[in-house]
C-alpha positions in Angstrom: 0.0 0.0 0.0 2.9 2.4 0.8 4.4 1.8 -2.6 1.1 2.6 -4.4 0.8 5.9 -2.4 4.4 6.8 -3.2 3.9 6.1 -6.9 0.7 8.2 -6.9 2.4 11.0 -5.1 5.3 11.0 -7.6 2.8 11.0 -10.5 1.0 13.9 -9.0 4.2 15.8 -9.0 4.6 15.1 -12.7 7.1 12.2 -12.4 5.0 10.0 -14.7 4.7 12.3 -17.5 7.3 12.4 -20.2 9.5 15.4 -19.9 10.1 17.5 -23.1 13.4 17.7 -24.9 14.5 21.2 -25.6 15.7 21.3 -29.2 18.6 23.5 -28.0 19.9 20.6 -25.9 20.6 18.7 -29.2 23.6 20.4 -30.6 26.7 19.8 -32.6 29.7 18.3 -30.8 27.8 16.0 -28.4 29.8 13.0 -27.4 27.1 10.5 -28.4 26.8 12.0 -32.0 27.6 9.9 -35.0 29.9 11.6 -37.5 30.3 10.9 -41.2 32.4 12.3 -43.9 31.0 13.0 -47.4 33.8 13.2 -50.0 33.8 13.4 -53.7 33.2 15.5 -56.7 29.7 16.6 -57.4 28.7 17.6 -53.9 28.1 21.2 -53.0 26.5 22.7 -49.9 23.2 23.4 -51.6 22.9 19.8 -52.6 23.9 18.5 -49.2 21.5 20.9 -47.5 18.6 19.9 -49.7 19.2 16.2 -49.0 19.5 16.8 -45.3 16.2 18.8 -45.2 14.5 15.9 -47.1 15.8 13.3 -44.7 14.9 15.4 -41.6 11.4 15.9 -42.9 10.7 12.3 -43.6 8.4 11.1 -40.8 9.5 13.9 -38.5 8.5 17.5 -38.0 11.3 20.0 -38.7 11.3 22.4 -35.7 14.5 24.4 -36.4 16.6 24.8 -39.5 19.3 27.4 -40.1 21.1 27.0 -43.4 23.9 29.5 -42.7 25.0 27.4 -39.7 24.2 24.0 -41.2 21.9 23.0 -38.4 18.5 21.1 -38.7 16.5 19.8 -35.8 13.4 17.6 -36.1 11.0 16.1 -33.6 9.7 12.6 -34.1 6.2 13.6 -33.1 3.9 16.6 -33.4 3.8 17.0 -29.6 6.4 18.5 -27.4 7.5 15.1 -25.9 8.9 13.4 -29.0 12.6 12.5 -29.5 14.6 15.4 -31.1 17.1 14.6 -33.8 19.8 17.0 -34.9 21.6 17.0 -38.2 24.7 19.2 -38.6 26.7 20.0 -41.7 30.3 21.4 -41.7 31.6 23.4 -43.5 28.8 25.6 -44.8 30.8 27.0 -47.7 29.3 26.6 -51.2 32.0 24.2 -52.3 34.3 22.1 -50.2 36.5 19.0 -50.6 34.5 17.2 -48.0 31.5 17.8 -45.7 31.2 16.5 -42.2 27.8 15.2 -41.3 26.9 14.8 -37.6 23.6 13.1 -36.4 22.5 13.0 -32.8 19.2 12.4 -31.0 17.9 12.9 -27.5 14.8 11.2 -26.2 12.7 12.5 -23.3 12.8 10.5 -20.1 10.3 9.7 -17.5 10.1 7.9 -14.2 9.1 4.7 -15.9 11.0 4.9 -19.2 14.7 5.0 -19.5 16.3 6.7 -22.6 17.1 4.5 -25.5 20.7 3.6 -26.0 20.6 4.8 -29.6 22.2 8.2 -29.8 21.4 8.8 -33.5 18.9 7.7 -36.0 20.1 5.3 -38.7 17.0 5.9 -40.8 18.0 9.6 -41.1 21.3 8.6 -42.6 19.6 6.2 -45.0 17.1 8.9 -46.0 19.9 11.4 -46.5 21.9 9.1 -48.7 18.8 8.3 -50.8 18.0 12.0 -51.2 21.6 12.8 -52.0 21.7 10.2 -54.8 18.8 11.8 -56.6 19.8 14.3 -59.2 
């Protein structure tokens, strides 16, 4: 009985609800990010950006995009409690010998749900590569 009362008290204080993930907490340089290099002729920043926007809008809601800084953040749901995925491109110059792609995600946590161990979204990379291969 004491355990039930304790659980109900914690829920009343908001412990059972999912906490939101602030999109600003998903940023470039996070240790759990997955980093990829894109090399080769035929790639320019506009093409890479367009493919990234396509990938980040596939099944997610883009919540923040800033082409001059190379940052895109999407939420995996329409509500404020969905996982946030960040996609970062460096450099942001029109042409470069290579582009660095960084993907990271952060999931909200709750009293009864631990964060998933995945720190990035493999489907985002697959969608990015598919969009990039289209001419």
